[in-house]
C-alpha positions as CSV (number, residue, x, y, z in Angstrom):
1,M,-2.1,11.6,2.3
2,A,1.6,10.2,2.1
3,H,2.5,7.9,-0.7
4,V,2.6,4.4,1.6
5,I,5.6,2.0,-0.6
6,S,6.6,-1.1,0.8
7,I,10.0,-2.0,0.1
8,V,10.1,-5.7,-0.2
9,N,12.2,-8.9,-1.6
10,Q,11.5,-12.2,0.3
11,K,15.4,-13.3,-0.5
12,G,17.8,-11.4,2.0
13,G,20.8,-9.9,1.4
14,V,19.4,-8.0,-1.7
15,G,20.3,-4.8,-0.2
16,K,16.6,-4.3,0.5
17,T,17.4,-2.5,4.3
18,T,20.1,-0.5,2.9
19,T,17.6,0.9,0.1
20,S,15.2,1.5,2.5
21,L,17.3,3.4,4.9
22,S,19.1,5.3,1.9
23,L,16.1,6.2,-0.1
24,A,14.2,7.5,2.9
25,A,17.4,9.5,3.8
26,Y,17.6,10.9,0.3
27,L,13.7,11.9,-0.1
28,A,14.1,13.9,3.4
29,H,17.0,15.2,2.0
30,L,15.5,16.5,-0.9
31,G,12.9,18.1,1.4
32,K,10.3,15.6,1.6
33,F,8.5,14.3,5.2
34,V,9.5,10.7,5.2
35,L,8.5,8.3,7.9
36,L,10.4,4.5,7.8
37,I,8.7,1.5,9.0
38,D,10.7,-1.2,10.4
39,L,8.5,-4.1,9.8
40,D,11.8,-6.5,10.1
41,P,12.6,-8.5,13.6
42,Q,16.2,-8.0,12.6
43,A,15.7,-4.2,13.1
44,N,18.3,-3.8,10.7
45,A,16.6,-0.3,9.9
46,T,16.7,0.7,13.4
47,S,19.9,0.2,14.6
48,G,21.3,1.7,11.0
49,L,19.9,5.1,12.1
50,G,21.7,4.8,15.4
51,I,18.8,3.3,17.6
52,D,19.4,0.4,20.1
53,Y,16.6,-1.7,19.1
54,R,16.6,-3.2,22.7
55,S,16.7,-0.1,24.5
56,V,13.3,0.8,22.8
57,P,10.6,0.7,25.0
58,A,7.9,0.2,22.3
59,G,7.9,0.0,18.5
60,I,5.9,-0.8,15.6
61,Y,4.4,-4.4,17.1
62,E,3.0,-2.5,19.9
63,G,1.3,0.1,17.0
64,M,-0.1,-2.9,15.4
65,I,-1.7,-4.7,18.7
66,G,-3.6,-1.0,19.3
67,T,-1.5,-0.8,22.6
68,H,0.3,2.3,21.6
69,R,-0.9,4.5,19.5
70,M,1.4,4.9,16.2
71,R,2.2,8.6,16.4
72,D,3.3,8.1,20.2
73,L,6.0,5.4,18.5
74,I,7.5,7.8,15.9
75,M,11.1,8.8,17.0
76,P,13.4,11.2,15.6
77,T,16.5,10.6,13.2
78,A,19.9,12.5,12.8
79,H,18.2,13.3,9.1
80,E,16.1,16.5,9.0
81,G,12.6,15.7,8.0
82,L,13.1,11.9,8.4
83,K,11.5,9.7,11.2
84,I,11.0,6.1,12.0
85,I,9.0,3.5,14.0
86,P,11.3,1.4,15.3
87,A,10.8,-2.7,15.2
88,T,11.7,-4.2,18.4
89,Q,12.3,-7.6,20.2
90,A,8.8,-8.1,20.6
91,L,8.1,-8.3,16.8
92,A,10.0,-11.4,16.3
93,G,6.7,-13.3,17.6
94,A,4.2,-11.0,16.2
95,S,3.8,-13.4,13.2
96,V,2.5,-16.3,16.2
97,E,0.9,-13.7,18.2
98,L,-1.5,-11.9,15.7
99,V,-2.7,-15.3,14.0
100,N,-5.8,-14.7,15.9
101,T,-6.3,-11.5,15.8
102,E,-9.5,-10.3,13.8
103,E,-8.3,-9.1,10.3
104,R,-4.9,-9.9,11.1
105,E,-3.7,-8.3,7.3
106,Y,-5.1,-5.1,8.3
107,C,-3.5,-4.3,11.5
108,L,-0.9,-2.0,10.5
109,R,-2.6,-0.5,7.6
110,K,-5.5,0.7,10.4
111,G,-2.5,2.2,12.1
112,I,-1.0,4.1,9.4
113,L,-4.1,5.9,9.0
114,E,-3.5,7.8,12.1
115,V,0.1,9.2,11.1
116,R,-0.5,9.3,7.1
117,N,-1.4,13.0,7.0
118,D,1.9,13.7,8.7
119,F,4.0,12.9,5.8
120,D,4.6,12.9,2.2
121,Y,6.0,8.8,2.2
122,V,6.1,6.2,4.2
123,L,8.2,3.7,3.5
124,I,8.0,0.3,5.0
125,D,11.1,-2.2,5.4
126,N,9.9,-5.7,5.1
127,P,11.3,-8.7,6.6
128,P,12.8,-10.9,4.1
129,S,10.1,-13.4,4.1
130,L,6.1,-13.7,2.7
131,G,5.2,-14.2,5.9
132,L,2.4,-12.5,8.2
133,L,4.1,-9.2,8.6
134,T,4.8,-8.8,4.7
135,V,1.5,-9.4,3.9
136,N,0.5,-6.6,6.6
137,G,3.1,-4.1,4.8
138,L,1.8,-5.0,1.3
139,T,-2.3,-4.5,2.5
140,A,-0.7,-1.3,4.1
141,S,0.8,0.0,0.8
142,E,-0.4,1.6,-2.2
143,S,3.0,0.5,-4.5
144,V,6.1,-2.3,-3.9
145,L,9.6,-1.1,-5.1
146,I,11.6,-4.7,-4.9
147,P,15.4,-4.4,-4.8
148,V,17.0,-7.2,-7.1
149,Q,20.6,-8.2,-6.5
150,A,22.9,-8.4,-9.6
151,E,23.6,-11.9,-8.8
152,Y,23.2,-15.7,-9.8
153,Y,20.1,-16.7,-7.8
154,A,18.9,-12.8,-8.1
155,L,15.9,-13.9,-9.6
156,E,15.2,-16.5,-8.1
157,G,11.8,-16.6,-6.4
158,L,10.8,-13.1,-8.1
159,G,7.9,-15.3,-9.7
160,Q,6.7,-15.9,-6.2
161,L,7.0,-12.6,-4.7
162,L,5.1,-11.3,-7.9
163,G,2.3,-14.0,-7.4
164,T,2.3,-13.3,-3.7
165,V,1.7,-9.2,-4.6
166,D,-1.2,-10.5,-7.4
167,L,-2.7,-12.6,-4.2
168,I,-2.8,-9.5,-2.1
169,R,-4.4,-7.1,-5.1
170,E,-6.9,-9.8,-5.8
171,Q,-7.8,-10.3,-1.8
172,L,-6.9,-7.6,0.4
173,N,-5.7,-4.5,-1.4
174,P,-7.0,-3.7,-4.8
175,D,-5.1,-0.9,-5.5
176,L,-1.5,-2.3,-4.5
177,K,0.6,-1.1,-7.5
178,V,4.4,-2.4,-9.0
179,M,6.9,0.6,-8.6
180,G,9.5,-1.2,-9.9
181,A,13.1,-2.5,-9.3
182,V,16.0,-1.1,-8.0
183,I,19.2,-2.9,-8.9
184,T,21.6,-3.1,-6.1
185,M,25.0,-4.1,-6.0
186,Y,25.9,-4.1,-9.2
187,D,29.2,-4.8,-10.8
188,A,30.2,-3.4,-14.1
189,R,33.0,-5.0,-14.7
190,T,31.3,-8.7,-14.4
191,K,29.3,-10.4,-17.5
192,L,27.3,-11.6,-14.8
193,S,25.4,-8.5,-13.6
194,K,25.1,-7.5,-17.4
195,E,22.9,-10.8,-17.7
196,V,20.9,-10.1,-14.5
197,L,20.0,-6.8,-15.9
198,E,19.2,-8.2,-19.0
199,E,16.8,-10.4,-17.4
200,L,15.0,-7.9,-15.1
201,Y,14.1,-5.5,-18.2
202,R,12.1,-8.9,-19.5
203,Y,10.8,-8.9,-15.9
204,F,10.3,-5.5,-15.4
205,P,10.1,-3.8,-19.1
206,N,9.0,-0.2,-18.1
207,N,9.5,-0.5,-14.3
208,I,13.3,-0.4,-13.8
209,F,15.0,2.3,-12.0
210,R,17.4,3.7,-14.4
211,A,19.7,4.4,-10.9
212,V,21.5,1.7,-10.4
213,I,23.2,0.7,-7.2
214,P,27.0,-0.4,-7.0
215,R,28.6,-2.6,-5.1
216,S,30.0,-0.5,-2.2
217,I,32.3,-1.0,0.4
218,R,31.6,2.0,2.0
219,L,27.4,1.4,1.7
220,A,28.5,-1.7,3.8
221,E,30.4,-0.2,6.8
222,A,27.5,2.9,7.1
223,P,25.3,0.8,9.4
224,S,28.1,-0.7,11.8
225,F,28.5,3.2,12.5
226,G,24.5,3.8,13.2
227,K,24.6,6.1,9.8
228,T,23.2,6.2,6.4
229,I,25.3,6.5,3.5
230,L,24.1,10.0,2.9
231,H,25.7,10.9,6.6
232,Y,28.8,8.4,6.4
233,D,30.3,9.2,2.6
234,P,28.1,11.2,0.7
235,S,30.5,11.9,-1.8
236,S,30.7,7.8,-2.4
237,K,29.3,6.2,-5.6
238,A,27.1,4.3,-3.8
239,A,25.6,7.8,-2.2
240,K,25.6,9.1,-5.8
241,A,23.7,6.3,-6.8
242,Y,21.2,6.7,-4.0
243,E,20.6,10.4,-4.9
244,R,20.0,9.7,-8.1
245,L,17.7,7.2,-7.5
246,A,15.3,9.3,-4.9
247,Q,15.8,12.1,-7.3
248,E,14.0,9.4,-10.2
249,F,11.3,8.4,-7.8
250,L,10.0,12.0,-7.3
251,L,10.2,12.4,-11.2
252,R,7.9,9.4,-11.4
253,E,5.6,10.4,-8.1
254,G,5.6,14.0,-10.2
255,G,7.0,15.6,-7.4
256,E,9.3,18.7,-7.2
257,L,13.1,18.0,-7.1
């Protein structure tokens, strides 16, 4: 069965979706079968793979409420081995519409069971909040990967996120583990980036990925072309960093490169 991983940070603009897309693309590039679930109503992971979410008839929301089979919602991407269940406009109202649903925190978990045997990894791109959608993402997952921006205030709210993970573990998903943190938007020229890195080591003494993602214009440009950095500029520093992250990820998993 696939290892299900939530990529989450309730603070926006930290490279969460970029990390979801890039890690998924490089895991597929390294020979793994990967399903990316876009659980963010902004649908940036969907559009970042060149899919117009406005034209998608049904997506992850319909799978969560049970009107569509999850397997029928899976779409191919330009990357061999990487597929996506897209976000649609309907996802924006999910937090309100799911409130009265029985076992509402388990909607995504139940849906993933249908397709879990078809992949090596299921990556969930969660919204930048700690609402019901993110609770669904965490409840459906075995592990949490946290992108952290190497800038001032980056650590603000990290304690709250870890508290939420603890709460999910206590009440909904006792097997949930924190895989670790990934440093994004790192600028080696600044003292601040180095200070944030040092502070993170205090939070995650054994769980920080050694692959550090640099600040990159090419990385910021890629989604506007509907491409991951692997297809947009594979020779860039950011692409090489995400490739190292995927390799390190697999080594931690005990998988083969």
